[in-house]
Structure formats: structure tokens, C-alpha cells
NUBARO-156027 format. One line per field, with one value per atom (N, C-alpha, C, O): residue number from 0; z, y negated, x negated. Coordinates in steps of 0.02 Angstrom, whole numbers, plus 50000, padded with zeros to 5 digits. Layout:
! residues N
k: [NUM,...]
z: [Z,...]
y: [Y,...]
x: [X,...]
//
This chain:
! residues 251
k: [0,0,0,0,1,1,1,1,2,2,2,2,3,3,3,3,4,4,4,4,5,5,5,5,6,6,6,6,7,7,7,7,8,8,8,8,9,9,9,9,10,10,10,10,11,11,11,11,12,12,12,12,13,13,13,13,14,14,14,14,15,15,15,15,16,16,16,16,17,17,17,17,18,18,18,18,19,19,19,19,20,20,20,20,21,21,21,21,22,22,22,22,23,23,23,23,24,24,24,24,25,25,25,25,26,26,26,26,27,27,27,27,28,28,28,28,29,29,29,29,30,30,30,30,31,31,31,31,32,32,32,32,33,33,33,33,34,34,34,34,35,35,35,35,36,36,36,36,37,37,37,37,38,38,38,38,39,39,39,39,40,40,40,40,41,41,41,41,42,42,42,42,43,43,43,43,44,44,44,44,45,45,45,45,46,46,46,46,47,47,47,47,48,48,48,48,49,49,49,49,50,50,50,50,51,51,51,51,52,52,52,52,53,53,53,53,54,54,54,54,55,55,55,55,56,56,56,56,57,57,57,57,58,58,58,58,59,59,59,59,60,60,60,60,61,61,61,61,62,62,62,62,63,63,63,63,64,64,64,64,65,65,65,65,66,66,66,66,67,67,67,67,68,68,68,68,69,69,69,69,70,70,70,70,71,71,71,71,72,72,72,72,73,73,73,73,74,74,74,74,75,75,75,75,76,76,76,76,77,77,77,77,78,78,78,78,79,79,79,79,80,80,80,80,81,81,81,81,82,82,82,82,83,83,83,83,84,84,84,84,85,85,85,85,86,86,86,86,87,87,87,87,88,88,88,88,89,89,89,89,90,90,90,90,91,91,91,91,92,92,92,92,93,93,93,93,94,94,94,94,95,95,95,95,96,96,96,96,97,97,97,97,98,98,98,98,99,99,99,99,100,100,100,100,101,101,101,101,102,102,102,102,103,103,103,103,104,104,104,104,105,105,105,105,106,106,106,106,107,107,107,107,108,108,108,108,109,109,109,109,110,110,110,110,111,111,111,111,112,112,112,112,113,113,113,113,114,114,114,114,115,115,115,115,116,116,116,116,117,117,117,117,118,118,118,118,119,119,119,119,120,120,120,120,121,121,121,121,122,122,122,122,123,123,123,123,124,124,124,124,125,125,125,125,126,126,126,126,127,127,127,127,128,128,128,128,129,129,129,129,130,130,130,130,131,131,131,131,132,132,132,132,133,133,133,133,134,134,134,134,135,135,135,135,136,136,136,136,137,137,137,137,138,138,138,138,139,139,139,139,140,140,140,140,141,141,141,141,142,142,142,142,143,143,143,143,144,144,144,144,145,145,145,145,146,146,146,146,147,147,147,147,148,148,148,148,149,149,149,149,150,150,150,150,151,151,151,151,152,152,152,152,153,153,153,153,154,154,154,154,155,155,155,155,156,156,156,156,157,157,157,157,158,158,158,158,159,159,159,159,160,160,160,160,161,161,161,161,162,162,162,162,163,163,163,163,164,164,164,164,165,165,165,165,166,166,166,166,167,167,167,167,168,168,168,168,169,169,169,169,170,170,170,170,171,171,171,171,172,172,172,172,173,173,173,173,174,174,174,174,175,175,175,175,176,176,176,176,177,177,177,177,178,178,178,178,179,179,179,179,180,180,180,180,181,181,181,181,182,182,182,182,183,183,183,183,184,184,184,184,185,185,185,185,186,186,186,186,187,187,187,187,188,188,188,188,189,189,189,189,190,190,190,190,191,191,191,191,192,192,192,192,193,193,193,193,194,194,194,194,195,195,195,195,196,196,196,196,197,197,197,197,198,198,198,198,199,199,199,199,200,200,200,200,201,201,201,201,202,202,202,202,203,203,203,203,204,204,204,204,205,205,205,205,206,206,206,206,207,207,207,207,208,208,208,208,209,209,209,209,210,210,210,210,211,211,211,211,212,212,212,212,213,213,213,213,214,214,214,214,215,215,215,215,216,216,216,216,217,217,217,217,218,218,218,218,219,219,219,219,220,220,220,220,221,221,221,221,222,222,222,222,223,223,223,223,224,224,224,224,225,225,225,225,226,226,226,226,227,227,227,227,228,228,228,228,229,229,229,229,230,230,230,230,231,231,231,231,232,232,232,232,233,233,233,233,234,234,234,234,235,235,235,235,236,236,236,236,237,237,237,237,238,238,238,238,239,239,239,239,240,240,240,240,241,241,241,241,242,242,242,242,243,243,243,243,244,244,244,244,245,245,245,245,246,246,246,246,247,247,247,247,248,248,248,248,249,249,249,249,250,250,250,250]
z: [47830,47811,47873,47932,47843,47896,47878,47819,47927,47910,47950,48010,47923,47955,47976,47937,48038,48070,48051,48053,48030,48016,48085,48143,48064,48126,48174,48151,48237,48276,48302,48361,48255,48270,48307,48294,48355,48397,48361,48360,48335,48302,48266,48294,48194,48159,48138,48134,48124,48098,48036,48035,47981,47929,47948,47990,47918,47938,47888,47827,47929,47900,47895,47928,47859,47853,47919,47930,47967,48024,48094,48154,48069,48109,48150,48119,48221,48241,48287,48325,48277,48300,48344,48334,48398,48446,48425,48402,48432,48410,48451,48511,48419,48455,48497,48546,48473,48508,48519,48571,48466,48462,48494,48482,48535,48577,48526,48469,48539,48493,48525,48584,48464,48478,48512,48494,48555,48585,48534,48546,48475,48428,48403,48376,48411,48391,48437,48415,48504,48557,48588,48626,48564,48593,48533,48530,48490,48439,48423,48426,48407,48382,48300,48272,48268,48203,48180,48207,48126,48098,48023,47995,47987,47911,47885,47906,47834,47790,47716,47703,47672,47601,47568,47599,47499,47458,47446,47432,47453,47444,47498,47490,47557,47622,47635,47673,47600,47607,47604,47639,47560,47556,47620,47646,47645,47708,47767,47805,47775,47829,47836,47893,47786,47777,47809,47814,47830,47850,47932,47972,47947,48032,48056,48110,48016,48047,47990,47931,48015,47976,47936,47966,47869,47837,47818,47786,47836,47815,47787,47771,47776,47742,47794,47832,47794,47840,47791,47753,47802,47777,47795,47856,47761,47783,47770,47805,47718,47708,47692,47706,47663,47644,47586,47576,47550,47483,47471,47416,47526,47504,47570,47626,47544,47595,47599,47554,47645,47652,47683,47711,47679,47704,47777,47785,47824,47892,47911,47876,47961,48000,48062,48099,48080,48145,48192,48179,48247,48301,48368,48408,48377,48443,48436,48381,48490,48497,48526,48518,48563,48600,48579,48548,48592,48581,48615,48672,48598,48630,48646,48685,48612,48621,48560,48505,48567,48511,48544,48580,48531,48558,48530,48548,48482,48461,48475,48452,48521,48538,48611,48640,48635,48710,48687,48634,48733,48731,48710,48676,48735,48726,48651,48628,48617,48556,48530,48563,48464,48423,48446,48464,48444,48464,48404,48344,48427,48382,48336,48355,48272,48214,48191,48154,48204,48170,48121,48134,48074,48027,48067,48106,48059,48086,48017,47966,48029,47977,47958,48001,47885,47876,47915,47931,47927,47961,48025,48047,48060,48115,48112,48145,48059,48050,48026,48034,47998,47978,48035,48032,48081,48145,48168,48174,48179,48187,48130,48136,48068,48012,47986,48006,47930,47895,47823,47813,47786,47734,47749,47762,47748,47759,47695,47666,47683,47642,47658,47707,47620,47642,47633,47584,47671,47677,47679,47731,47633,47634,47634,47592,47686,47698,47697,47675,47724,47725,47663,47662,47603,47548,47538,47540,47527,47517,47453,47401,47458,47405,47379,47417,47317,47281,47321,47327,47346,47380,47437,47480,47449,47513,47537,47495,47594,47623,47680,47720,47689,47735,47813,47830,47850,47921,47974,47962,48029,48097,48145,48138,48205,48260,48296,48305,48316,48349,48417,48444,48449,48516,48507,48548,48450,48436,48417,48409,48412,48377,48450,48499,48445,48506,48492,48450,48514,48502,48532,48524,48569,48578,48540,48550,48491,48439,48391,48394,48345,48292,48232,48217,48202,48134,48078,48085,48036,47977,47913,47860,47921,47858,47891,47941,47846,47873,47849,47817,47869,47856,47776,47761,47739,47655,47641,47584,47699,47673,47644,47630,47638,47623,47670,47725,47662,47704,47731,47694,47796,47824,47797,47766,47803,47773,47809,47775,47861,47901,47883,47881,47872,47851,47776,47750,47740,47664,47667,47636,47702,47711,47728,47701,47775,47796,47741,47735,47703,47652,47598,47575,47580,47534,47552,47512,47627,47654,47648,47625,47668,47663,47594,47583,47542,47473,47447,47417,47455,47435,47472,47443,47537,47577,47535,47517,47522,47502,47428,47415,47381,47321,47328,47287,47384,47389,47424,47425,47452,47477,47432,47445,47368,47319,47278,47248,47279,47240,47283,47255,47342,47392,47376,47365,47375,47370,47298,47290,47256,47198,47183,47146,47208,47208,47244,47216,47304,47349,47320,47334,47275,47231,47183,47169,47153,47104,47129,47099,47184,47226,47244,47236,47266,47280,47222,47225,47173,47111,47081,47044,47088,47068,47125,47119,47175,47230,47257,47264,47274,47304,47370,47394,47407,47479,47514,47496,47560,47607,47682,47706,47720,47798,47824,47796,47875,47906,47978,48001,48016,48095,48120,48121,48147,48160,48246,48289,48253,48316,48352,48326,48400,48430,48509,48547,48525,48588,48612,48584,48670,48721,48787,48824,48797,48878,48877,48840,48921,48933,48894,48885,48877,48852,48773,48739,48743,48682,48653,48679,48588,48568,48498,48458,48484,48427,48397,48428,48326,48297,48241,48195,48248,48192,48150,48164,48103,48053,48013,47988,47996,47941,47903,47914,47837,47770,47737,47742,47707,47659,47589,47579,47546,47480,47477,47509,47446,47424,47374,47315,47393,47332,47278,47219,47311,47267,47207,47153,47214,47174,47118,47065,47138,47087,47029,46976,47034,46986,46928,46870,46947,46906,46880,46857,46885,46850,46775,46756,46736,46677,46653,46692,46600,46579,46587,46620,46557,46558,46631,46645,46675,46757,46780,46821,46760,46796,46764,46801,46693,46669,46701,46703,46726,46759,46835,46863,46863,46927,46921,46963,46878,46865,46845,46879,46790,46771,46824,46824,46861,46923,46989,47034,46988,47048,47096,47155,47077,47142,47147,47200,47101,47121,47163,47195,47169,47209,47278,47324,47294,47355,47376,47434,47339,47348,47380,47429,47344,47365,47434,47473,47439,47501,47570,47624,47552,47601,47620,47678,47564,47592,47630,47682,47607,47637,47701,47744,47722,47788,47837,47897,47818,47868,47915,47967,47890,47927,47988,48038,47982,48039,48108,48163,48097,48161,48208,48268,48184,48227,48261,48322,48233,48267,48321,48380,48300,48338,48412,48468,48389,48456,48504,48564,48466,48519,48555,48611,48523,48555,48601,48638,48601,48652,48705,48762,48694,48749,48795,48856,48756,48791,48835,48881,48824,48846,48914,48969,48898,48963,49013,49072,48992,49033,49078,49139,49035,49076,49125,49179,49103,49158,49222,49277,49213,49259,49314,49375,49270,49316,49362,49421,49321,49357,49420,49476,49407,49453,49519,49575,49503,49561,49597,49653,49569,49600,49638,49668,49629,49658,49728,49744,49773,49843,49869,49929]
y: [53054,53005,52943,52956,52874,52829,52797,52793,52777,52744,52681,52684,52619,52554,52538,52532,52531,52508,52438,52395,52422,52361,52315,52333,52261,52201,52230,52241,52242,52259,52329,52342,52373,52440,52465,52438,52517,52528,52580,52569,52631,52695,52719,52733,52727,52762,52830,52842,52872,52949,52968,52950,53010,53024,53060,53105,53037,53075,53143,53144,53195,53259,53289,53261,53342,53359,53392,53403,53410,53446,53386,53399,53333,53277,53255,53235,53260,53231,53166,53163,53122,53055,53046,53070,53006,52976,52916,52866,52921,52862,52805,52812,52741,52689,52669,52633,52697,52681,52609,52593,52556,52494,52451,52391,52485,52452,52421,52444,52374,52336,52349,52352,52356,52360,52301,52248,52295,52237,52182,52127,52196,52141,52105,52049,52135,52105,52054,52008,52060,52017,51965,51921,51978,51941,51900,51888,51885,51840,51792,51812,51734,51675,51667,51618,51722,51721,51787,51819,51818,51882,51874,51835,51919,51929,51947,51992,51905,51922,51922,51894,51959,51958,51916,51890,51906,51861,51877,51834,51941,51963,51952,51958,51935,51925,51852,51834,51803,51733,51704,51656,51732,51700,51717,51673,51772,51791,51758,51720,51773,51746,51676,51655,51632,51575,51536,51474,51573,51542,51554,51529,51582,51593,51559,51530,51562,51547,51495,51496,51455,51415,51469,51521,51463,51495,51458,51405,51485,51438,51483,51539,51469,51502,51503,51455,51556,51553,51590,51636,51560,51581,51647,51654,51706,51770,51770,51803,51735,51728,51647,51605,51635,51567,51537,51478,51591,51579,51618,51612,51659,51685,51669,51654,51679,51657,51709,51751,51709,51753,51711,51657,51734,51706,51737,51798,51692,51710,51680,51635,51700,51669,51648,51683,51581,51557,51567,51543,51603,51636,51598,51596,51569,51538,51471,51458,51426,51369,51368,51320,51425,51446,51509,51548,51525,51577,51634,51620,51694,51754,51750,51790,51696,51683,51702,51679,51742,51757,51742,51784,51689,51675,51706,51690,51752,51792,51862,51899,51884,51960,51971,51928,52024,52049,52127,52155,52151,52231,52274,52325,52249,52290,52273,52314,52228,52225,52152,52108,52145,52068,52038,52071,51976,51941,51956,51956,51967,51985,51926,51867,51948,51898,51864,51816,51879,51856,51903,51963,51885,51929,51965,51932,52034,52061,52079,52110,52054,52056,52133,52177,52146,52216,52246,52306,52199,52227,52250,52298,52232,52260,52330,52380,52318,52385,52437,52492,52436,52498,52529,52589,52497,52523,52587,52585,52647,52647,52669,52681,52675,52708,52637,52582,52655,52605,52642,52702,52592,52630,52610,52551,52657,52634,52660,52714,52620,52639,52685,52675,52725,52773,52749,52713,52762,52742,52803,52836,52819,52872,52840,52800,52862,52825,52760,52729,52730,52654,52620,52559,52663,52625,52639,52694,52581,52580,52631,52629,52672,52707,52681,52651,52695,52675,52698,52661,52751,52794,52779,52776,52764,52741,52805,52844,52812,52860,52841,52800,52873,52855,52868,52926,52825,52839,52824,52796,52842,52834,52815,52833,52774,52755,52820,52863,52818,52899,52897,52952,52849,52846,52882,52921,52862,52890,52968,52994,52997,53066,53109,53102,53154,53195,53256,53249,53312,53375,53374,53425,53315,53297,53255,53244,53229,53180,53221,53282,53179,53200,53228,53206,53276,53291,53240,53206,53232,53196,53226,53196,53296,53333,53406,53433,53429,53489,53544,53533,53602,53669,53682,53713,53654,53658,53603,53594,53559,53509,53437,53386,53445,53385,53337,53358,53266,53211,53215,53231,53201,53190,53134,53091,53123,53061,52999,52948,52998,52950,52929,52870,52979,52955,52944,52910,52972,52948,52875,52841,52849,52774,52736,52682,52768,52731,52740,52694,52791,52798,52740,52706,52731,52682,52611,52572,52593,52535,52525,52474,52573,52571,52566,52533,52596,52594,52518,52486,52489,52429,52378,52325,52383,52336,52327,52272,52387,52395,52359,52323,52366,52328,52263,52228,52235,52162,52127,52066,52177,52150,52132,52087,52172,52157,52100,52062,52098,52039,51972,51930,51967,51909,51880,51820,51936,51923,51890,51837,51916,51885,51811,51769,51803,51738,51684,51630,51699,51662,51639,51586,51690,51678,51627,51582,51634,51582,51518,51468,51513,51445,51419,51360,51461,51435,51408,51354,51448,51422,51369,51334,51353,51284,51234,51179,51246,51198,51165,51104,51206,51185,51191,51179,51215,51221,51155,51124,51142,51088,51102,51134,51080,51096,51064,51017,51091,51074,51078,51128,51031,51037,51019,50959,51072,51066,51040,51072,50977,50946,50940,50910,50964,50960,50942,50974,50893,50864,50881,50864,50916,50926,50901,50923,50841,50812,50780,50733,50810,50783,50828,50811,50881,50932,50925,50912,50933,50933,50995,51022,51015,51080,51070,51035,51096,51077,51156,51202,51156,51220,51205,51167,51238,51224,51288,51343,51279,51331,51348,51404,51314,51331,51286,51234,51312,51279,51281,51325,51229,51208,51195,51189,51191,51175,51094,51062,51068,50997,50981,50981,50966,50948,50892,50888,50853,50794,50830,50801,50876,50911,50952,50971,50962,51003,50954,50980,50892,50839,50844,50832,50864,50850,50922,50924,50974,51034,51035,51004,51064,51072,51118,51161,51111,51146,51216,51251,51240,51312,51343,51400,51298,51322,51321,51364,51278,51274,51334,51369,51354,51410,51474,51519,51481,51546,51540,51592,51487,51482,51514,51557,51498,51518,51589,51630,51610,51679,51724,51779,51715,51749,51756,51797,51710,51698,51665,51675,51617,51582,51516,51484,51498,51438,51448,51399,51503,51531,51531,51507,51552,51568,51496,51484,51444,51379,51337,51301,51347,51320,51334,51296,51408,51442,51417,51402,51416,51392,51319,51301,51272,51210,51203,51171,51231,51219,51249,51228,51302,51338,51291,51297,51244,51200,51159,51131,51157,51123,51177,51155,51235,51278,51260,51277,51224,51196,51170,51178,51132,51098,51155,51148,51218,51264,51289,51295,51303,51333,51289,51311,51228,51181,51196,51207,51198,51214,51268,51272,51316,51382,51391,51441,51340,51341,51298,51306,51256,51212,51266,51270,51307,51346,51397,51421,51415,51464,51430,51458,51367,51332,51324,51334,51304,51303,51372,51376,51420,51486,51502,51532,51482,51499,51457,51482,51391,51354,51379,51386,51391,51419,51479,51485,51527,51593,51570,51594,51519,51499,51470,51479,51434,51397,51446,51430,51514,51554,51617,51662,51604,51663,51641,51586,51690,51676,51649,51640]
x: [43990,44048,44070,44080,44073,44087,44153,44170,44188,44243,44249,44234,44271,44268,44343,44391,44345,44413,44428,44384,44495,44515,44519,44508,44535,44531,44592,44648,44576,44626,44624,44635,44611,44602,44541,44487,44543,44483,44433,44373,44460,44423,44478,44531,44467,44510,44478,44418,44532,44504,44558,44617,44522,44565,44641,44650,44678,44753,44755,44765,44742,44758,44828,44872,44845,44916,44944,45004,44886,44915,44905,44912,44890,44880,44945,44993,44947,45016,44996,44948,45038,45036,45095,45151,45076,45113,45157,45129,45225,45264,45253,45242,45257,45247,45310,45306,45371,45432,45450,45478,45432,45444,45385,45379,45344,45289,45238,45239,45196,45158,45082,45066,45038,44966,44937,44963,44891,44851,44846,44869,44816,44798,44861,44857,44918,44975,44999,45032,44984,45005,44959,44976,44891,44840,44801,44741,44846,44800,44853,44911,44843,44882,44884,44906,44857,44869,44856,44811,44894,44881,44887,44927,44838,44849,44914,44951,44925,44995,44960,44907,45000,44985,45031,45077,45020,45052,45133,45174,45146,45208,45252,45313,45227,45267,45278,45322,45234,45251,45310,45323,45352,45425,45464,45498,45461,45498,45466,45497,45403,45363,45359,45356,45359,45361,45424,45423,45476,45549,45535,45573,45493,45483,45417,45415,45362,45300,45261,45276,45216,45159,45123,45108,45108,45069,45003,45004,44950,44885,44836,44857,44773,44721,44659,44649,44621,44562,44507,44520,44444,44386,44374,44380,44357,44323,44251,44213,44231,44159,44152,44195,44094,44074,44116,44127,44137,44170,44242,44270,44271,44325,44367,44346,44438,44494,44543,44548,44575,44649,44707,44698,44752,44809,44836,44845,44847,44879,44944,44967,44973,45026,45008,44974,45034,45005,45068,45123,45054,45094,45089,45136,45029,45031,44992,44968,44984,44944,44878,44841,44859,44802,44776,44813,44716,44682,44712,44730,44721,44753,44823,44849,44861,44934,44972,44956,45022,45068,45145,45172,45171,45236,45296,45353,45282,45337,45342,45386,45282,45284,45259,45227,45274,45262,45240,45256,45206,45190,45248,45241,45311,45370,45396,45436,45381,45418,45404,45375,45429,45431,45496,45545,45492,45553,45610,45597,45662,45717,45734,45737,45746,45756,45709,45723,45645,45583,45546,45548,45517,45486,45433,45400,45422,45362,45311,45328,45254,45210,45196,45194,45188,45172,45104,45100,45052,44993,45021,44989,45069,45086,45125,45113,45179,45223,45186,45212,45130,45102,45062,45050,45041,45005,45051,45112,45008,44947,44905,44845,44939,44906,44878,44895,44826,44793,44746,44735,44729,44687,44617,44604,44569,44505,44456,44463,44414,44372,44305,44269,44296,44231,44166,44157,44115,44049,43996,43995,43959,43922,43852,43832,43816,43743,43739,43690,43796,43790,43814,43823,43827,43850,43933,43961,43959,44037,44057,44024,44107,44119,44195,44234,44208,44268,44323,44372,44321,44389,44398,44353,44472,44502,44547,44570,44556,44592,44634,44612,44708,44742,44716,44703,44711,44687,44737,44790,44719,44762,44716,44657,44739,44705,44698,44741,44635,44622,44646,44652,44661,44704,44775,44800,44800,44870,44882,44937,44825,44822,44830,44793,44884,44895,44931,44976,44923,44949,45025,45060,45052,45113,45152,45211,45114,45140,45181,45185,45214,45260,45215,45160,45245,45209,45222,45272,45193,45198,45205,45217,45195,45222,45241,45218,45290,45333,45283,45232,45306,45267,45236,45184,45275,45252,45209,45188,45192,45137,45174,45143,45239,45279,45287,45306,45276,45284,45357,45404,45363,45417,45458,45426,45531,45554,45526,45517,45514,45489,45418,45400,45381,45303,45302,45258,45351,45357,45362,45322,45409,45423,45361,45346,45324,45262,45208,45168,45203,45154,45169,45124,45239,45256,45234,45208,45249,45231,45149,45124,45117,45043,45021,44970,45056,45023,45044,45001,45103,45114,45080,45073,45055,45017,44946,44926,44910,44851,44853,44805,44901,44908,44908,44877,44945,44954,44893,44884,44850,44796,44743,44703,44741,44700,44720,44682,44791,44829,44803,44768,44819,44805,44736,44723,44691,44616,44610,44579,44634,44623,44662,44635,44713,44747,44703,44693,44678,44646,44577,44549,44552,44478,44491,44450,44558,44561,44577,44557,44613,44628,44553,44539,44510,44447,44402,44372,44400,44362,44396,44361,44461,44487,44476,44503,44440,44430,44488,44488,44548,44609,44625,44680,44564,44567,44536,44485,44573,44550,44550,44597,44498,44510,44577,44605,44597,44662,44652,44624,44673,44687,44740,44756,44780,44847,44838,44808,44869,44868,44944,44991,44946,45025,45019,44983,45053,45062,45121,45173,45119,45179,45160,45116,45207,45199,45131,45117,45088,45023,44962,44903,44990,44950,44941,44991,44876,44870,44835,44787,44870,44833,44804,44835,44753,44720,44704,44678,44727,44699,44655,44670,44599,44542,44524,44549,44485,44464,44512,44506,44565,44619,44609,44579,44644,44629,44703,44746,44705,44787,44759,44699,44800,44811,44808,44849,44767,44751,44801,44784,44867,44919,44882,44896,44836,44834,44780,44777,44748,44701,44740,44715,44804,44838,44858,44875,44858,44871,44819,44835,44753,44701,44669,44611,44706,44692,44706,44755,44674,44680,44744,44764,44770,44828,44816,44855,44764,44747,44749,44770,44724,44718,44787,44801,44835,44901,44934,44969,44927,44951,44934,44975,44874,44841,44875,44889,44886,44911,44980,44995,45020,45096,45090,45120,45054,45053,45028,45054,44992,44961,45005,44994,45058,45105,45073,45089,45016,44991,45035,45032,45070,45105,45160,45180,45189,45238,45201,45235,45144,45110,45101,45121,45073,45065,45126,45121,45182,45242,45270,45298,45254,45280,45240,45266,45168,45129,45138,45134,45153,45159,45223,45222,45279,45352,45345,45384,45297,45302,45269,45284,45226,45194,45241,45222,45309,45349,45369,45397,45357,45363,45326,45346,45272,45240,45276,45262,45331,45379,45414,45416,45448,45473,45419,45436,45355,45322,45302,45290,45304,45304,45352,45341,45426,45479,45480,45506,45450,45450,45394,45390,45345,45302,45325,45303,45364,45401,45440,45434,45481,45516,45487,45520,45426,45364,45340,45337,45325,45306,45351,45337,45413,45478,45487,45496,45481,45504,45436,45440,45387,45327,45330,45319,45344,45356,45412,45405,45472,45530,45513,45530,45472,45450,45409,45420,45356,45318,45349,45326,45407,45440,45481,45500,45500,45550,45514,45542,45431,45394,45385,45361,45405,45386,45321,45313]
//
């Protein structure tokens, strides 16, 4: 049996009833603080779009997924530190579910239909907290986590379907975000956006499909969220100012 660790996870192991897991206590995993974008699902777009720009990235030559933009350079998240996420800003479900995840089983190199709840191996410890009581019933805290994991997996499948429809309708176009702060120019490549002009040329049955599937809501939320690049620039300016002050006060 083989398990594939999701992006950002090191090595995952199946979660058993007797598995004890060390609490994060608000701290964040490295992938959450060291990446300038993180995956989100369609169901998060409405709330996430109030805080961050939402864009699309290609996962293969013909498939796409949604991400939130969190920084202007590689390895930068302007909203997080190892101690926690910035107060008042939405925390993506991908981060909130950590150290748990769902992983698809592979047997002899072949992917199986079955997926199981797993946990980051480094988080497993005899000193950790139990996820089930002596009768095998999930604790209230883990029951909430199970619900989050289940909803997230359902939304992953839905988001994949929506992005496939958008790709089939040729609605994606490359996007380069260029931001200048003083003498420094930042450029984010590898992103895609919805080509608004192409929406006008869709057939009526295609538009109905977008509405029925909920893709139009995702499109509007994505386009509206692009205004958040301005907020991202302002947050970067504050970060640069704080770094400059810290350097000036260093003996």
C-alpha cells in the first residue's frame, strides 16, 4: 500500500483509532508560510475573495485549479508567520485541516478508488491527543475536523469539475500581475484569469451550464477579487517599511 502526500505535507500515514496527534496550538506548517499562493476550493471563493486575489493555475497541460495569491515573491506569505495567520484574514481550509488530509490508496503503483483519512507522520506521538474515546467515538474536536475534511474533499471534486468546464469553453487566458513599489518591480507569472470578452460569445446552453453548475458565481468572485492586488501591494509596502525600521534599529 502506498500513500501520496498532498502538496506541503512531508509523509502521511493512515489515521487509526489509537493514533495520537500533537496539537498545532495555532502554529502553522512550513508550506503555509513559505508559499505566495495556496490552493482553495470553489466554496471558499466568496469569503477568500474579500481578502486575497483569486487566480487559476495550470496543474497539467489541460487542467486548472484555483489559488489565492498571498505574496509578491517566491516563498513569501504576507499574511502568515510560523506563530499564526494574520488576525482578521480568512485562513484557507487547506491550512486549517493540517496535519490531517485525505489520501488515495495506491496498490502496486495503481491508484485505487478508495481514499482514507491520513495525518502528517511527524505529528504522530504518544504524547499527542487522542482523536477517539475508549468506545471508538470521535472526540468533539476531531468530529469537527472530520466534517471539514469531508466537505473539503467534496469541494475539491466540484472545483475540478468547474475548472474543467471553464477550460473546455476556452475561458482561461494567461495573466501576469505587475506591481511596482518605489524602485522595485514585482511580476507574478504562471497565472490565469477568466477572459471576460469570451463570455459574450458562449452559446446559450453553455451559459446555462455555467449558471446551473455554479461556475458563474466562481467567475464573478474571481474577477471581483482581482481588485485585492491593490491591498496586497499595500501590505507589501508595510512589510518593507517594517523590515527597513528593524534594520535601522539593529546595533
